Residue, then its C-alpha position, 0 to 999 in steps of 0.5 A: m499500499a501506498w499513501d497519496r498525499r493529494s487525495g489523503t488516501v492509501t492506494s495498492s496500485q502499481e501506480g502508487f508504488a511507482a510514485f513512492a519509489e520515484k519520490l524515495a529515490q528523489e530523497t535518498v539522492p542528498l543523503e547519499c551525497w551528505f555521506a559521500e562528503a562527509v557533511f555529518p561530523e565525526c562523533d561517538v554514534v548516536g541514535g535518537f527515535e521517533l514514534k508516531a501516534c493516531l489518535v483515536d476515540d473510544q470507538a477507534r475512530s480517529v480524532s482532530v484532537n492534536a493541537e489541543l493535545l499538544k497544548k497539554l502536553d506542553n513537551r518540545l519532543v512531541v511534534p504535530e504530524l502531517s494531519h490533525f489525527n496524528i502526533e510525533l513523539n521524539g527522543l533525544k540523541a544519545s550514546p546507545w552504548r553508554w546504556m548498554s554498557s551499564 
């Protein structure tokens, strides 16, 4: 399945997959260049995460409440997603090796 941002629907068509693959390839090119050009600073290995959350009611129907929730949470690590029905939770960068060696 592929997400069609224009129509706001999920599609399983070959055309949808082709559009997704093309967009992914376009977005991957700059990343490959950054690695090739050593744009990223040399440092200890770091890790981070982001979790996507869909906001639903007690009937599992999506609800457009992310602005209200974000205001109540008041946390810079929780941000809006593309729609009003989602939020994103971001983790801080830190060395994973420090936790593993404890």
